[in-house]
The first five atom37 places (N, CA, C, CB, O) and aatype in JSON, in Angstrom:
{
  "aatype": [12, 19, 2, 13, 2, 2, 6, 15, 16, 9, 16, 16, 0, 14, 5, 3, 9, 19, 11, 9, 12, 9, 10, 6, 1, 1, 11, 18, 19, 4, 3, 0, 12, 6, 8, 18, 13, 11, 5, 6, 7, 2, 7, 9, 15, 14, 15, 10, 15, 10, 19, 1, 15, 1, 12, 9, 0, 10, 13, 18, 6, 9, 5, 0, 15, 10, 11, 1, 3, 11, 3, 11, 2, 6, 18, 6, 6, 9, 11, 11, 5, 9, 13, 6, 15, 11, 3, 9, 6, 6, 10, 5, 16, 15, 10, 7, 6, 10, 2, 11, 17, 13, 3, 3, 11, 1, 10, 16, 1, 9, 3, 16, 9, 11, 2, 18, 3, 15, 16, 2, 19, 6, 16, 6, 2, 1, 6, 11, 7, 19],
  "atom_mask": [
    [1, 1, 1, 1, 1],
    [1, 1, 1, 1, 1],
    [1, 1, 1, 1, 1],
    [1, 1, 1, 1, 1],
    [1, 1, 1, 1, 1],
    [1, 1, 1, 1, 1],
    [1, 1, 1, 1, 1],
    [1, 1, 1, 1, 1],
    [1, 1, 1, 1, 1],
    [1, 1, 1, 1, 1],
    [1, 1, 1, 1, 1],
    [1, 1, 1, 1, 1],
    [1, 1, 1, 1, 1],
    [1, 1, 1, 1, 1],
    [1, 1, 1, 1, 1],
    [1, 1, 1, 1, 1],
    [1, 1, 1, 1, 1],
    [1, 1, 1, 1, 1],
    [1, 1, 1, 1, 1],
    [1, 1, 1, 1, 1],
    [1, 1, 1, 1, 1],
    [1, 1, 1, 1, 1],
    [1, 1, 1, 1, 1],
    [1, 1, 1, 1, 1],
    [1, 1, 1, 1, 1],
    [1, 1, 1, 1, 1],
    [1, 1, 1, 1, 1],
    [1, 1, 1, 1, 1],
    [1, 1, 1, 1, 1],
    [1, 1, 1, 1, 1],
    [1, 1, 1, 1, 1],
    [1, 1, 1, 1, 1],
    [1, 1, 1, 1, 1],
    [1, 1, 1, 1, 1],
    [1, 1, 1, 1, 1],
    [1, 1, 1, 1, 1],
    [1, 1, 1, 1, 1],
    [1, 1, 1, 1, 1],
    [1, 1, 1, 1, 1],
    [1, 1, 1, 1, 1],
    [1, 1, 1, 0, 1],
    [1, 1, 1, 1, 1],
    [1, 1, 1, 0, 1],
    [1, 1, 1, 1, 1],
    [1, 1, 1, 1, 1],
    [1, 1, 1, 1, 1],
    [1, 1, 1, 1, 1],
    [1, 1, 1, 1, 1],
    [1, 1, 1, 1, 1],
    [1, 1, 1, 1, 1],
    [1, 1, 1, 1, 1],
    [1, 1, 1, 1, 1],
    [1, 1, 1, 1, 1],
    [1, 1, 1, 1, 1],
    [1, 1, 1, 1, 1],
    [1, 1, 1, 1, 1],
    [1, 1, 1, 1, 1],
    [1, 1, 1, 1, 1],
    [1, 1, 1, 1, 1],
    [1, 1, 1, 1, 1],
    [1, 1, 1, 1, 1],
    [1, 1, 1, 1, 1],
    [1, 1, 1, 1, 1],
    [1, 1, 1, 1, 1],
    [1, 1, 1, 1, 1],
    [1, 1, 1, 1, 1],
    [1, 1, 1, 1, 1],
    [1, 1, 1, 1, 1],
    [1, 1, 1, 1, 1],
    [1, 1, 1, 1, 1],
    [1, 1, 1, 1, 1],
    [1, 1, 1, 1, 1],
    [1, 1, 1, 1, 1],
    [1, 1, 1, 1, 1],
    [1, 1, 1, 1, 1],
    [1, 1, 1, 1, 1],
    [1, 1, 1, 1, 1],
    [1, 1, 1, 1, 1],
    [1, 1, 1, 1, 1],
    [1, 1, 1, 1, 1],
    [1, 1, 1, 1, 1],
    [1, 1, 1, 1, 1],
    [1, 1, 1, 1, 1],
    [1, 1, 1, 1, 1],
    [1, 1, 1, 1, 1],
    [1, 1, 1, 1, 1],
    [1, 1, 1, 1, 1],
    [1, 1, 1, 1, 1],
    [1, 1, 1, 1, 1],
    [1, 1, 1, 1, 1],
    [1, 1, 1, 1, 1],
    [1, 1, 1, 1, 1],
    [1, 1, 1, 1, 1],
    [1, 1, 1, 1, 1],
    [1, 1, 1, 1, 1],
    [1, 1, 1, 0, 1],
    [1, 1, 1, 1, 1],
    [1, 1, 1, 1, 1],
    [1, 1, 1, 1, 1],
    [1, 1, 1, 1, 1],
    [1, 1, 1, 1, 1],
    [1, 1, 1, 1, 1],
    [1, 1, 1, 1, 1],
    [1, 1, 1, 1, 1],
    [1, 1, 1, 1, 1],
    [1, 1, 1, 1, 1],
    [1, 1, 1, 1, 1],
    [1, 1, 1, 1, 1],
    [1, 1, 1, 1, 1],
    [1, 1, 1, 1, 1],
    [1, 1, 1, 1, 1],
    [1, 1, 1, 1, 1],
    [1, 1, 1, 1, 1],
    [1, 1, 1, 1, 1],
    [1, 1, 1, 1, 1],
    [1, 1, 1, 1, 1],
    [1, 1, 1, 1, 1],
    [1, 1, 1, 1, 1],
    [1, 1, 1, 1, 1],
    [1, 1, 1, 1, 1],
    [1, 1, 1, 1, 1],
    [1, 1, 1, 1, 1],
    [1, 1, 1, 1, 1],
    [1, 1, 1, 1, 1],
    [1, 1, 1, 1, 1],
    [1, 1, 1, 1, 1],
    [1, 1, 1, 1, 1],
    [1, 1, 1, 1, 1],
    [1, 1, 1, 0, 1],
    [1, 1, 1, 1, 1]
  ],
  "atom_positions": [
    [[32.05, 132.32, -41.77], [33.28, 132.28, -42.1], [33.82, 131.03, -41.66], [33.94, 133.35, -41.65], [33.36, 130.59, -40.61]],
    [[34.65, 130.41, -42.22], [35.17, 129.1, -42.14], [36.63, 129.27, -41.03], [35.53, 128.52, -43.87], [37.54, 130.01, -41.38]],
    [[36.69, 128.62, -39.89], [37.7, 128.82, -39.15], [38.59, 127.39, -39.34], [37.19, 129.2, -37.67], [38.31, 126.3, -38.84]],
    [[39.66, 127.67, -40.14], [40.6, 126.25, -40.37], [41.65, 126.0, -39.35], [41.45, 126.29, -41.78], [42.45, 125.07, -39.46]],
    [[41.63, 126.72, -38.49], [42.17, 126.37, -37.07], [41.61, 125.35, -36.14], [42.13, 127.48, -36.34], [42.22, 124.69, -35.3]],
    [[40.18, 125.33, -36.47], [39.32, 124.5, -35.47], [39.49, 123.21, -36.24], [37.62, 125.0, -35.22], [39.46, 123.18, -37.47]],
    [[39.7, 122.1, -35.43], [39.76, 120.69, -35.93], [38.42, 120.14, -36.37], [40.32, 119.77, -34.85], [38.43, 119.19, -37.15]],
    [[37.35, 120.59, -35.98], [35.86, 120.1, -36.24], [35.38, 120.8, -37.23], [34.89, 120.23, -35.12], [34.15, 120.81, -37.35]],
    [[36.29, 121.62, -38.27], [35.54, 122.37, -39.35], [35.03, 121.34, -40.23], [36.42, 123.4, -40.14], [35.66, 120.3, -40.36]],
    [[33.94, 121.54, -40.86], [33.33, 120.47, -41.93], [33.26, 121.43, -43.33], [31.56, 119.8, -41.38], [32.64, 122.49, -43.27]],
    [[33.8, 121.1, -44.39], [33.74, 121.85, -45.55], [33.01, 120.9, -46.34], [35.09, 122.32, -46.13], [32.82, 119.73, -46.03]],
    [[32.53, 121.57, -47.55], [31.43, 121.06, -48.57], [32.25, 121.32, -49.76], [29.86, 121.88, -48.58], [32.88, 122.37, -49.89]],
    [[32.24, 120.32, -50.69], [32.9, 120.35, -52.09], [32.45, 121.34, -52.96], [32.74, 119.13, -52.8], [31.22, 121.37, -53.03]],
    [[33.06, 122.19, -53.67], [32.43, 123.1, -54.37], [31.47, 122.44, -55.74], [33.59, 124.09, -54.77], [30.68, 123.13, -56.38]],
    [[31.73, 121.11, -56.0], [30.92, 120.68, -56.89], [29.32, 120.61, -56.18], [31.54, 119.32, -57.42], [28.25, 120.89, -56.73]],
    [[29.54, 120.14, -54.85], [28.02, 119.76, -54.23], [27.35, 121.14, -54.21], [28.03, 119.02, -52.52], [26.17, 121.25, -54.54]],
    [[28.08, 122.18, -53.85], [27.42, 123.6, -53.84], [26.91, 123.82, -54.99], [28.28, 124.74, -53.55], [25.71, 124.06, -55.0]],
    [[27.53, 123.8, -56.08], [26.94, 123.95, -57.63], [25.8, 123.09, -57.88], [28.02, 123.56, -58.77], [24.81, 123.49, -58.51]],
    [[25.91, 121.9, -57.41], [24.58, 120.83, -57.64], [23.38, 121.29, -56.97], [24.83, 119.29, -57.04], [22.24, 121.16, -57.42]],
    [[23.71, 121.85, -55.8], [22.52, 122.52, -55.04], [22.03, 123.64, -55.52], [22.8, 122.85, -53.77], [20.82, 123.87, -55.5]],
    [[23.09, 124.64, -56.12], [22.35, 125.84, -56.74], [21.57, 125.51, -58.13], [23.44, 127.01, -57.03], [20.73, 126.26, -58.63]],
    [[21.95, 124.41, -58.6], [21.57, 123.98, -59.96], [19.97, 123.65, -59.71], [22.56, 122.58, -60.53], [19.05, 124.24, -60.28]],
    [[19.82, 122.64, -58.79], [18.79, 122.14, -58.31], [17.39, 123.12, -57.5], [19.47, 121.25, -57.48], [16.17, 123.01, -57.58]],
    [[18.32, 124.09, -56.72], [17.38, 125.1, -56.27], [16.89, 126.19, -57.71], [18.26, 126.01, -54.93], [15.78, 126.72, -57.71]],
    [[17.61, 126.33, -58.56], [17.09, 127.1, -59.97], [16.19, 126.29, -60.5], [18.2, 127.41, -61.13], [15.26, 126.79, -61.13]],
    [[16.27, 125.06, -60.38], [15.12, 124.13, -61.07], [13.75, 124.25, -60.26], [15.59, 122.45, -61.08], [12.61, 124.31, -60.73]],
    [[14.17, 124.27, -58.86], [12.81, 124.22, -58.22], [12.17, 125.71, -58.49], [12.92, 123.84, -56.5], [10.98, 125.79, -58.76]],
    [[12.95, 126.81, -58.42], [12.28, 128.09, -58.77], [11.47, 128.06, -60.12], [13.35, 129.19, -58.85], [10.46, 128.74, -60.27]],
    [[11.99, 127.18, -61.13], [11.17, 126.94, -62.5], [9.75, 126.23, -62.05], [12.11, 125.83, -63.67], [8.63, 126.72, -62.12]],
    [[10.09, 125.07, -61.63], [8.82, 124.54, -61.04], [7.87, 125.41, -60.23], [9.15, 123.5, -60.2], [6.66, 125.38, -60.41]],
    [[8.42, 126.16, -59.37], [7.43, 126.9, -58.67], [6.68, 127.93, -59.53], [8.06, 127.57, -57.55], [5.49, 128.2, -59.39]],
    [[7.52, 128.47, -60.42], [6.92, 129.48, -61.46], [6.07, 128.96, -62.35], [7.88, 130.14, -62.26], [5.21, 129.75, -62.73]],
    [[6.03, 127.73, -62.86], [5.13, 127.03, -63.64], [3.89, 126.41, -62.65], [5.98, 125.88, -64.44], [2.82, 125.99, -63.1]],
    [[4.17, 126.43, -61.49], [2.99, 125.83, -60.7], [1.96, 127.18, -60.49], [3.57, 125.09, -59.08], [0.73, 127.09, -60.54]],
    [[2.68, 128.37, -60.26], [2.04, 129.55, -60.15], [1.48, 129.96, -61.52], [2.93, 130.54, -59.58], [0.49, 130.7, -61.43]],
    [[1.83, 129.71, -62.58], [1.35, 129.89, -64.01], [-0.05, 129.17, -64.15], [2.46, 129.24, -65.11], [-1.13, 129.66, -64.47]],
    [[0.29, 127.77, -63.77], [-1.14, 127.12, -63.99], [-2.07, 127.37, -62.99], [-1.11, 125.67, -64.1], [-3.26, 127.27, -63.27]],
    [[-1.74, 127.66, -61.98], [-2.83, 128.03, -60.82], [-3.44, 129.33, -61.19], [-2.17, 128.18, -59.27], [-4.64, 129.49, -60.99]],
    [[-2.77, 130.21, -61.68], [-3.5, 131.52, -62.33], [-4.24, 131.11, -63.49], [-2.47, 132.71, -62.81], [-5.37, 131.57, -63.65]],
    [[-3.77, 130.32, -64.29], [-4.71, 129.88, -65.41], [-6.01, 129.1, -65.02], [-3.93, 128.98, -66.35], [-7.13, 129.25, -65.52]],
    [[-5.66, 128.3, -64.1], [-7.08, 127.54, -63.22], [-8.06, 128.33, -62.59], [0.0, 0.0, 0.0], [-9.24, 127.97, -62.51]],
    [[-7.55, 129.56, -62.06], [-8.41, 130.36, -61.65], [-9.08, 131.43, -62.49], [-7.89, 130.81, -60.74], [-9.8, 132.33, -62.05]],
    [[-8.73, 131.2, -63.84], [-9.59, 132.08, -65.0], [-8.62, 133.54, -65.12], [0.0, 0.0, 0.0], [-9.03, 134.48, -65.81]],
    [[-7.5, 133.62, -64.5], [-6.77, 134.6, -64.77], [-5.69, 134.48, -65.87], [-6.3, 134.93, -63.67], [-4.89, 133.55, -65.76]],
    [[-5.61, 135.21, -66.76], [-4.8, 135.23, -67.93], [-3.23, 135.43, -67.22], [-5.34, 136.54, -69.05], [-2.76, 136.48, -66.78]],
    [[-2.65, 134.21, -67.24], [-1.29, 134.35, -66.77], [-0.13, 134.93, -67.41], [-0.92, 133.29, -66.54], [-0.07, 134.76, -68.62]],
    [[0.76, 135.57, -66.88], [2.11, 135.83, -67.81], [3.1, 134.97, -67.84], [2.81, 136.96, -67.51], [3.35, 134.25, -66.87]],
    [[3.58, 134.95, -68.63], [4.86, 134.06, -69.05], [6.0, 134.39, -68.64], [5.1, 133.94, -70.34], [6.9, 133.55, -68.57]],
    [[6.19, 135.7, -68.29], [7.45, 136.36, -68.23], [8.25, 135.67, -66.82], [7.17, 138.12, -68.13], [9.44, 135.42, -67.0]],
    [[7.74, 135.38, -65.61], [8.23, 134.76, -64.48], [8.74, 133.34, -64.8], [7.18, 134.74, -63.46], [9.78, 132.93, -64.27]],
    [[7.95, 132.53, -65.72], [8.63, 131.32, -66.09], [9.75, 131.33, -67.0], [7.77, 130.51, -66.6], [10.8, 130.7, -66.88]],
    [[9.39, 132.16, -67.97], [10.63, 132.46, -68.97], [11.94, 133.06, -68.29], [10.14, 133.55, -70.12], [13.06, 132.78, -68.72]],
    [[11.72, 133.93, -67.17], [13.12, 134.45, -66.81], [13.59, 133.51, -65.92], [13.19, 135.87, -66.19], [14.82, 133.49, -65.82]],
    [[12.94, 132.7, -65.21], [13.65, 131.42, -64.5], [14.3, 130.45, -65.23], [12.75, 130.65, -63.78], [15.4, 129.98, -64.95]],
    [[13.58, 130.14, -66.21], [14.16, 129.1, -67.29], [15.33, 129.53, -67.92], [13.19, 128.81, -68.42], [16.17, 128.72, -68.32]],
    [[15.51, 131.15, -68.08], [16.75, 131.61, -68.57], [17.84, 131.63, -67.41], [16.54, 133.02, -69.21], [19.02, 131.34, -67.59]],
    [[17.38, 131.96, -66.37], [18.46, 131.93, -65.09], [19.21, 130.45, -65.04], [17.55, 132.17, -63.47], [20.41, 130.19, -65.11]],
    [[18.0, 129.5, -64.9], [18.5, 127.9, -64.97], [19.5, 127.77, -66.15], [17.15, 126.76, -65.25], [20.62, 127.36, -65.88]],
    [[19.2, 128.07, -67.48], [19.84, 127.92, -68.4], [21.29, 128.54, -68.23], [19.11, 128.34, -69.37], [22.26, 127.81, -68.41]],
    [[21.44, 129.76, -67.92], [22.73, 130.24, -67.77], [23.49, 129.62, -66.54], [22.67, 131.7, -67.68], [24.69, 129.89, -66.46]],
    [[22.92, 128.82, -65.59], [23.52, 128.33, -64.74], [24.25, 126.89, -65.07], [22.66, 128.36, -63.78], [25.19, 126.38, -64.47]],
    [[23.6, 126.42, -66.1], [24.13, 125.13, -66.81], [24.72, 125.27, -67.85], [23.29, 124.26, -67.14], [25.27, 124.27, -68.31]],
    [[24.79, 126.47, -68.52], [25.31, 126.71, -69.86], [26.43, 125.98, -70.26], [25.61, 128.0, -70.04], [26.39, 125.23, -71.23]],
    [[27.51, 126.17, -69.53], [28.84, 125.56, -70.04], [28.63, 124.12, -70.02], [30.14, 125.94, -69.14], [28.92, 123.57, -71.09]],
    [[28.2, 123.39, -69.12], [28.18, 121.87, -69.15], [27.14, 121.44, -70.17], [27.83, 121.23, -67.72], [27.36, 120.42, -70.82]],
    [[26.2, 122.04, -70.33], [25.16, 121.67, -71.62], [25.94, 121.83, -72.64], [23.81, 122.58, -71.87], [25.96, 120.85, -73.38]],
    [[26.77, 122.94, -73.05], [27.36, 123.05, -74.33], [28.39, 122.01, -74.59], [27.94, 124.35, -74.5], [28.72, 121.73, -75.74]],
    [[28.89, 121.44, -73.55], [29.97, 120.5, -73.36], [29.24, 119.44, -73.72], [30.68, 120.39, -72.0], [29.85, 118.83, -74.6]],
    [[28.07, 118.86, -73.42], [27.66, 117.45, -73.51], [26.61, 117.42, -74.68], [27.03, 116.89, -72.07], [26.39, 116.32, -75.2]],
    [[26.05, 118.37, -75.06], [25.15, 118.43, -76.3], [25.78, 118.69, -77.67], [24.17, 119.49, -76.11], [26.79, 119.4, -77.66]],
    [[25.42, 118.29, -78.65], [25.9, 118.77, -79.72], [25.49, 120.13, -80.14], [25.66, 117.94, -80.59], [24.55, 120.68, -79.57]],
    [[26.15, 120.71, -81.11], [26.05, 122.23, -81.28], [24.39, 122.74, -81.67], [27.19, 122.68, -82.61], [23.84, 123.79, -81.31]],
    [[23.97, 121.89, -82.3], [22.43, 121.84, -82.99], [21.45, 121.68, -81.96], [22.18, 120.58, -84.05], [20.49, 122.45, -81.9]],
    [[21.62, 120.67, -81.09], [20.71, 120.4, -80.03], [20.83, 121.46, -78.99], [20.95, 119.05, -79.45], [19.79, 121.81, -78.43]],
    [[22.07, 122.07, -78.62], [22.44, 123.01, -77.67], [21.62, 124.23, -78.24], [24.07, 123.21, -77.54], [20.77, 124.78, -77.54]],
    [[21.92, 124.66, -79.56], [21.32, 125.88, -80.07], [19.66, 125.79, -79.91], [21.79, 126.08, -81.65], [18.95, 126.69, -79.48]],
    [[19.3, 124.7, -80.29], [17.71, 124.47, -80.28], [17.12, 124.64, -78.88], [17.32, 122.96, -80.8], [16.17, 125.41, -78.76]],
    [[17.6, 123.99, -77.81], [17.16, 124.27, -76.25], [17.25, 125.89, -76.02], [18.29, 123.4, -75.04], [16.38, 126.57, -75.48]],
    [[18.33, 126.3, -76.46], [18.66, 127.91, -76.09], [17.66, 128.5, -76.84], [20.22, 128.57, -76.54], [17.03, 129.35, -76.2]],
    [[17.25, 128.31, -78.16], [16.51, 129.08, -78.9], [14.95, 128.78, -78.15], [16.73, 128.68, -80.57], [14.18, 129.7, -77.86]],
    [[14.7, 127.53, -77.94], [13.39, 127.49, -77.1], [13.11, 128.18, -75.97], [13.16, 126.36, -76.7], [11.99, 128.65, -75.77]],
    [[14.14, 128.3, -75.1], [14.05, 129.09, -73.81], [13.77, 130.52, -74.19], [15.41, 128.99, -72.92], [12.73, 131.11, -73.92]],
    [[14.93, 131.08, -74.93], [14.92, 132.49, -75.18], [13.77, 133.11, -75.85], [15.99, 132.79, -75.89], [13.33, 134.22, -75.54]],
    [[13.28, 132.3, -76.84], [12.28, 132.92, -77.81], [11.0, 132.27, -77.61], [12.69, 132.78, -79.31], [10.15, 132.4, -78.49]],
    [[10.75, 131.58, -76.54], [9.51, 131.15, -76.4], [8.36, 131.97, -76.3], [9.53, 130.49, -75.5], [8.46, 133.07, -75.75]],
    [[7.15, 131.53, -76.82], [6.24, 132.45, -76.88], [4.84, 131.68, -76.41], [6.25, 133.09, -78.33], [3.7, 132.12, -76.56]],
    [[5.16, 130.56, -75.87], [3.91, 129.85, -75.05], [4.47, 128.89, -74.16], [2.8, 129.05, -75.99], [5.65, 128.56, -74.28]],
    [[3.57, 128.32, -73.09], [4.19, 127.59, -72.14], [4.67, 126.09, -72.57], [3.28, 127.56, -71.02], [5.56, 125.42, -72.07]],
    [[3.87, 125.81, -73.57], [4.25, 124.25, -74.27], [5.76, 124.29, -74.5], [3.42, 123.91, -75.91], [6.47, 123.37, -74.09]],
    [[6.3, 125.41, -75.21], [7.76, 125.33, -75.72], [8.7, 125.38, -74.2], [8.15, 126.85, -76.92], [9.67, 124.65, -74.03]],
    [[8.28, 126.22, -73.31], [8.99, 126.04, -71.93], [8.84, 124.8, -71.36], [8.53, 126.95, -70.92], [9.78, 124.36, -70.7]],
    [[7.67, 124.06, -71.53], [7.59, 122.67, -70.89], [8.37, 121.86, -71.6], [6.26, 122.06, -70.81], [8.98, 121.05, -70.9]],
    [[8.58, 121.8, -72.88], [9.45, 121.09, -73.56], [10.87, 121.18, -73.35], [9.22, 121.31, -74.69], [11.64, 120.22, -73.4]],
    [[11.19, 122.4, -73.09], [12.8, 122.74, -72.85], [12.86, 122.11, -71.47], [13.32, 124.56, -72.85], [13.7, 121.24, -71.26]],
    [[11.98, 122.53, -70.48], [12.16, 121.52, -69.06], [12.2, 120.31, -69.02], [11.26, 121.57, -68.17], [12.87, 119.69, -68.2]],
    [[11.45, 119.76, -69.94], [11.64, 118.25, -69.82], [12.86, 117.78, -70.67], [0.0, 0.0, 0.0], [13.19, 116.65, -70.33]],
    [[13.62, 118.28, -71.66], [14.54, 118.37, -72.02], [15.79, 118.26, -71.03], [14.35, 119.27, -72.65], [16.63, 117.36, -70.96]],
    [[15.68, 119.42, -70.28], [16.83, 119.64, -69.22], [16.6, 118.87, -67.96], [16.96, 121.17, -68.8], [17.53, 118.76, -67.16]],
    [[15.21, 118.2, -67.67], [14.9, 117.14, -66.54], [15.64, 115.98, -67.16], [13.17, 116.79, -66.22], [16.35, 115.42, -66.32]],
    [[15.7, 115.48, -68.23], [16.23, 114.41, -68.88], [17.65, 114.42, -68.76], [15.82, 114.36, -70.2], [18.2, 113.37, -68.42]],
    [[18.52, 115.71, -69.03], [19.73, 116.05, -68.81], [20.25, 115.75, -67.57], [19.84, 117.21, -69.05], [21.34, 115.21, -67.39]],
    [[19.29, 116.21, -66.5], [19.74, 116.55, -65.21], [19.49, 115.01, -64.69], [18.86, 117.89, -64.4], [20.3, 114.86, -63.77]],
    [[18.79, 113.87, -64.87], [18.79, 112.67, -64.78], [19.84, 111.86, -65.29], [17.82, 112.37, -65.19], [20.24, 110.85, -64.7]],
    [[20.29, 112.28, -66.36], [21.47, 111.68, -67.06], [22.78, 112.0, -66.25], [21.59, 112.25, -68.58], [23.78, 111.28, -66.26]],
    [[22.68, 113.01, -65.65], [23.83, 113.43, -64.8], [23.79, 113.15, -63.45], [24.03, 114.74, -64.87], [24.65, 113.55, -62.67]],
    [[22.79, 112.48, -63.11], [22.56, 111.97, -61.78], [22.05, 112.98, -60.8], [23.79, 111.39, -61.28], [21.88, 112.62, -59.63]],
    [[21.75, 114.43, -61.23], [21.25, 115.1, -60.26], [19.83, 115.08, -59.8], [21.53, 116.16, -60.53], [19.51, 115.78, -58.84]],
    [[18.88, 114.27, -60.43], [17.57, 114.24, -60.1], [17.12, 112.61, -60.13], [16.74, 115.21, -61.13], [15.97, 112.22, -59.94]],
    [[18.09, 111.9, -60.36], [17.7, 110.39, -60.43], [17.37, 109.92, -59.08], [18.87, 109.47, -61.02], [18.07, 110.31, -58.15]],
    [[16.42, 109.15, -58.88], [16.0, 108.5, -57.86], [16.05, 107.27, -57.61], [15.09, 108.71, -57.73], [16.05, 106.81, -56.47]],
    [[16.11, 106.57, -58.69], [16.07, 105.24, -58.79], [17.5, 104.73, -58.82], [15.27, 104.83, -59.95], [17.86, 104.22, -59.88]],
    [[18.36, 104.8, -57.84], [19.72, 104.59, -57.89], [20.06, 103.08, -57.27], [20.43, 105.78, -57.1], [21.2, 102.86, -56.86]],
    [[19.12, 102.13, -57.22], [19.1, 100.73, -56.93], [19.76, 99.83, -57.71], [17.93, 100.31, -56.88], [19.21, 99.58, -58.79]],
    [[20.93, 99.19, -57.45], [21.37, 98.47, -58.28], [20.95, 97.0, -58.02], [22.67, 98.71, -58.33], [20.79, 96.46, -56.93]],
    [[20.81, 96.45, -59.29], [20.22, 95.08, -59.56], [21.35, 94.03, -59.6], [19.42, 95.06, -60.96], [22.08, 93.98, -60.59]],
    [[21.54, 93.22, -58.62], [22.44, 92.12, -58.83], [22.16, 90.94, -59.05], [23.11, 91.98, -58.04], [21.25, 90.49, -58.36]],
    [[22.72, 90.14, -59.93], [22.54, 88.84, -60.39], [22.61, 87.85, -59.31], [23.5, 88.54, -61.39], [23.72, 87.54, -58.88]],
    [[21.64, 87.36, -58.85], [21.76, 86.45, -57.43], [21.49, 85.05, -57.94], [20.54, 86.89, -56.11], [21.05, 84.22, -57.15]],
    [[21.72, 84.7, -59.27], [21.22, 83.46, -59.73], [22.75, 82.65, -59.79], [20.29, 83.62, -61.3], [23.85, 83.2, -59.77]],
    [[22.56, 81.61, -59.83], [23.8, 80.58, -59.92], [24.23, 80.61, -61.24], [23.46, 79.04, -59.55], [23.54, 80.15, -62.15]],
    [[25.36, 81.15, -61.42], [26.46, 81.54, -62.72], [26.38, 80.11, -63.26], [28.33, 82.13, -62.27], [25.77, 79.77, -64.28]],
    [[27.02, 79.38, -62.49], [27.58, 77.92, -63.19], [26.5, 77.37, -63.6], [28.35, 76.81, -62.26], [26.58, 76.94, -64.75]],
    [[25.21, 77.19, -62.92], [24.15, 76.33, -63.43], [23.54, 77.03, -64.72], [23.03, 76.08, -62.28], [23.18, 76.33, -65.66]],
    [[23.44, 78.37, -64.75], [23.1, 79.11, -65.95], [24.14, 78.71, -67.17], [23.14, 80.72, -65.62], [23.69, 78.36, -68.25]],
    [[25.34, 78.76, -66.97], [26.23, 78.73, -67.96], [26.24, 77.1, -68.68], [27.66, 79.24, -67.28], [26.48, 76.78, -69.84]],
    [[25.97, 76.44, -67.76], [25.63, 74.83, -68.08], [24.54, 74.65, -68.86], [25.33, 73.97, -66.85], [24.63, 74.04, -69.92]],
    [[23.31, 75.19, -68.38], [22.25, 75.06, -69.29], [22.47, 75.82, -70.44], [21.04, 75.39, -68.73], [21.91, 75.31, -71.41]],
    [[23.13, 76.94, -70.71], [23.23, 77.59, -71.94], [24.27, 77.02, -72.98], [23.52, 78.94, -71.65], [24.4, 77.4, -74.14]],
    [[25.05, 75.91, -72.25], [25.89, 75.41, -72.95], [27.39, 76.13, -72.88], [0.0, 0.0, 0.0], [28.17, 75.82, -73.79]],
    [[27.72, 76.81, -72.15], [28.96, 78.01, -72.08], [29.83, 77.38, -71.18], [28.54, 79.64, -71.46], [30.88, 77.94, -70.85]]
  ]
}
């Protein structure tokens, strides 16, 4: 419980909490895929149900944002791939598309270094005749 009378109370923005929840769901999907491939590697016939159920949960978590950002056909294709998947390849494709979307939204982007032009602009302009 947050004590708002205490001056040292620190709060977290709701957006940050939602981002963490989305990344946590994504981690659950990755864990389920790891489990699937581990069983497959051990010669056990793995079930797709855990991977699919976690993908569906992740989809529901980001559904509104995904619907807003993607065009209708692309959104429906991703939804269909997740809900009607019969093999792991379809779920891997869907996760790949979602990972690209997460990167575009800067949820999973790790290369955030800005590249600054440290050359002498005046000299470059003179050489280019500008």
